[in-house]
C-alpha positions in Angstrom: 26.9 8.3 -19.1 24.8 9.6 -16.3 23.4 7.1 -14.0 19.6 6.4 -14.2 18.3 6.2 -10.5 14.8 5.2 -9.1 14.8 5.9 -5.3 11.7 5.2 -3.2 11.2 7.6 -0.2 9.0 5.8 2.1 8.6 8.5 4.6 6.7 8.0 7.8 4.9 4.8 6.4 5.1 0.7 7.2 5.8 -1.0 10.5 8.8 -2.7 10.5 7.4 -6.1 9.3 5.4 -4.4 6.6 8.6 -2.4 5.5 10.5 -6.2 5.3 8.1 -7.6 3.1 7.9 -4.3 0.9 11.6 -4.7 0.6 11.6 -8.4 -0.1 8.9 -7.6 -2.8 11.1 -5.0 -4.6 14.4 -7.5 -4.3 12.3 -10.2 -6.0 10.8 -8.0 -9.0 14.3 -5.9 -9.0 15.3 -8.5 -12.1 12.6 -7.0 -14.1 14.3 -3.4 -14.2 17.0 -2.5 -16.8 20.5 -3.6 -15.7 21.6 0.1 -16.0 18.7 1.6 -13.7 19.7 1.8 -10.2 17.2 1.0 -7.3 17.2 2.6 -3.9 14.9 2.5 -1.2 14.7 5.1 1.7 13.2 3.6 4.6 12.5 5.1 8.2 15.3 4.7 10.6 13.6 1.7 12.8 13.6 -0.3 9.4 17.2 0.2 8.1 18.9 -2.8 10.0 16.5 -5.4 9.0 16.0 -3.9 5.5 19.8 -3.8 4.8 19.6 -7.8 5.6 16.9 -8.3 3.0 19.1 -6.0 0.2 22.2 -7.7 1.1 23.5 -9.7 -2.1 20.9 -7.8 -4.1 21.3 -5.0 -6.8 19.0 -2.6 -4.5 20.7 0.0 -2.3 19.6 1.5 0.8 19.1 5.2 2.0 18.2 6.7 5.0 16.0 9.7 4.7 17.7 12.3 6.5 20.7 12.6 8.9 21.6 14.8 11.9 23.9 17.8 11.3 26.2 17.0 14.3 28.7 14.3 14.3 27.7 12.8 18.2 27.1 13.7 21.4 23.8 14.9 23.5 21.2 15.3 20.7 18.3 13.0 21.7 16.6 11.5 18.9 18.8 12.5 16.3 20.7 9.8 13.9 24.2 10.6 12.9 25.8 9.6 9.4 28.1 7.3 11.0 25.3 5.6 12.4 23.4 5.1 9.1 26.9 3.9 7.3 27.2 1.2 10.0 23.6 0.3 9.6 24.3 -0.5 6.0 23.2 2.7 4.2 24.7 3.8 0.9 22.6 7.0 0.6 20.8 9.3 2.6 18.4 11.8 1.5 18.7 15.6 2.8 16.8 18.8 2.3 13.5 17.0 1.6 10.7 19.9 1.2 8.9 18.1 4.5 12.1 18.6 6.3 12.4 22.2 5.2 8.4 23.2 5.8 7.8 21.2 8.9 11.1 21.2 10.7 12.7 24.5 9.7 15.8 22.9 8.2 18.1 25.7 6.5 20.5 25.5 3.7 23.1 26.2 6.7 22.0 23.1 8.3 22.3 21.0 4.7 25.7 22.2 4.4 26.6 20.6 8.0 24.6 17.2 7.0 25.9 16.9 3.7 29.5 17.3 4.7 29.1 14.7 7.7 27.3 12.6 5.1 30.2 12.7 2.8 33.0 12.2 5.6 31.3 9.1 6.3 31.2 7.6 3.1 27.6 8.0 2.6 26.1 9.3 -0.9 23.8 12.2 -0.6 20.5 12.9 -2.7 20.1 16.7 -2.1 16.2 17.8 -3.1 15.7 21.3 -4.2 12.6 22.9 -5.4 9.8 25.5 -5.2 6.5 26.3 -3.4 3.3 26.7 -5.2 3.4 30.5 -4.6 6.9 30.7 -5.9 6.1 28.9 -9.0 2.9 31.1 -9.7 5.2 34.5 -8.9 7.8 33.1 -11.5 10.5 32.7 -8.9 11.2 28.8 -9.4 14.3 29.3 -11.0 15.7 31.6 -8.6 14.7 29.3 -5.7 16.3 26.4 -7.0 19.3 28.3 -7.9 19.7 29.7 -4.4 19.1 26.4 -2.7 22.0 25.0 -5.1 24.6 27.6 -4.7 23.9 27.8 -0.9 24.3 24.4 -0.3 26.3 22.7 -3.2 28.7 25.6 -4.1 30.1 24.9 -0.3 31.9 21.6 -2.0 34.4 20.3 -4.2 34.1 19.1 -7.7 35.2 15.4 -6.1 32.5 15.7 -3.6 29.9 16.3 -6.4 30.5 12.8 -8.0 28.8 11.5 -4.9 25.9 13.8 -4.7 22.4 13.5 -6.8 20.0 16.3 -7.2 16.3 15.6 -6.7 14.2 18.4 -8.1 10.6 18.4 -6.4 8.2 20.8 -6.9 6.7 21.2 -3.7 3.0 21.9 -5.3 3.1 18.6 -6.8 4.1 16.4 -3.9 1.1 14.4 -2.3 -1.3 16.5 -4.3 -1.7 14.6 -7.6 -0.5 17.3 -9.5 2.5 16.8 -11.8 4.8 19.1 -13.7 4.4 18.5 -17.2 7.2 16.8 -18.7 8.2 20.2 -20.6 8.0 22.2 -17.3 10.3 19.4 -15.4 12.9 19.2 -18.2 12.8 23.2 -18.3 14.2 23.4 -14.8 16.2 20.3 -14.8 18.3 21.6 -17.5 18.5 24.9 -15.4 19.8 23.1 -12.8 22.3 21.4 -14.4 23.4 24.8 -16.0 23.6 26.0 -12.5 25.9 23.0 -11.3 28.0 23.9 -14.5 28.5 27.6 -13.4 30.3 26.5 -10.5 32.2 22.9 -11.4 32.3 22.8 -15.0 30.3 21.4 -18.0 32.0 17.7 -17.5 30.8 17.5 -13.5 27.3 18.9 -14.7 26.9 16.5 -17.5 27.9 13.4 -15.2 25.4 14.4 -12.4 22.2 12.4 -12.1 19.0 14.7 -11.4 16.0 13.1 -10.2 12.2 14.2 -10.5 10.4 13.9 -7.4 6.8 15.2 -7.8 4.2 12.5 -8.1 6.2 10.6 -10.6 3.6 7.3 -11.2 3.9 4.3 -13.7 1.3 6.4 -16.1 3.9 9.2 -16.4 7.1 8.1 -15.8 8.1 7.1 -19.4 7.2 10.7 -20.7 9.1 12.4 -17.8 12.2 9.8 -18.2 12.4 10.4 -21.9 13.5 13.9 -21.2 17.2 14.4 -21.7 17.9 16.3 -18.5 15.9 14.1 -16.2 17.8 11.0 -14.7 15.2 9.1 -13.0 12.9 9.7 -9.9 12.5 10.2 -6.4 9.3 8.3 -5.6 7.1 8.9 -2.6 3.5 7.3 -2.7 4.0 5.0 -5.6 7.2 3.4 -3.9 5.0 1.9 -1.3 3.6 -0.7 -3.5 6.3 -2.8 -5.0 4.4 -3.5 -8.5 4.2 0.3 -9.1 7.7 1.0 -7.9 9.2 -1.5 -10.2 7.0 -0.5 -13.2 8.4 3.3 -13.0 12.0 1.7 -13.1 10.7 -0.4 -16.0 9.8 2.8 -17.9 13.6 3.2 -19.0 
């Protein structure tokens, strides 16, 4: 049975003390969440160590929001996968649309990042998704298929067991717009089909695919009821513990 996951991506929000308090609130409320739903918080790099201490002994896992595409060396300002693992991370998010759009991250870089993350024992939440103009042009299937093939097809069936896909319609991030449950289900099912095309139905059926486009307490239940949506990668709503937990309780 596929793992149900609700992951909160804090992005560049909260100071370290604010992040610690938010993590404490999530842990305090985590008992309200069904036992078969995995909670993850993805924090800024500065927060990882203190938040790891807060999460210790709880059911909530820690994720980074990114990692470097190099193992180590003279790369000022970068944070390696080994550093993330040593800070207590279990996951890292890779390929978020904001990284692709603002920092020019390519599929080639994401292959390198994914390889290093897996080599250092991390699990990967790989983001894929189309922009508004691509959706309007009817290219959303092509875009998602290309992103998956260019990155995930470079890995093995065993690797896929430690990778989660997050579908994020870029046009729905931070805009208040949300894909309808039917639109989201359609592309989640397509993504699973693309994975099956390379790795087989068993691997595809076992892979968690999350929805990452303005998921809120008000729409989470409808989205999560779809057969191919296995949870959410939550942005703004993850900055309030009550909202984050309410989304996870939608199961």
